Steps between C-alpha positions, in 0.01 A plus 500: 500500500646839400542751776255798455686825426360776718444853357613711795546833329148616567434564860114489461518150325726378785266627758205335314690160490578527878130558565404198281752286689357619840155422385604157388624422841182657661277279287664164576336267734787264494820649355708300243843545641678460176282758334516725807884489492503610132263786579719610802803494281323710237387738763846547646635575145211752447569665830867544442437639153228734636749636759760559228245680275377708785867614559527584136185692502590688814830591343324627184275719712804642693667579164177685393493675826858606469432636152204704620694637794784593269260683266350680799853608616569641152194719483546873575320568820455843644720553801459712806177666387376735781136453577 
């Protein structure tokens, strides 16, 4: 049997897959240990990939924030205006 290749690039897809695995466990009256082990391994892989993706997304937001702050710093702002 070929090992299923997970698409872990899309965070939403990974979260949906994790929800499906959780639902599978919740719906089992008697859990098939072998199938459960496969699902746990898949879940671990999805969790690791999701953490990595979240770090990447966070870094992207930080870069965007830096760019905006740099643009704000370059704007000419009035200084010491008496009110």
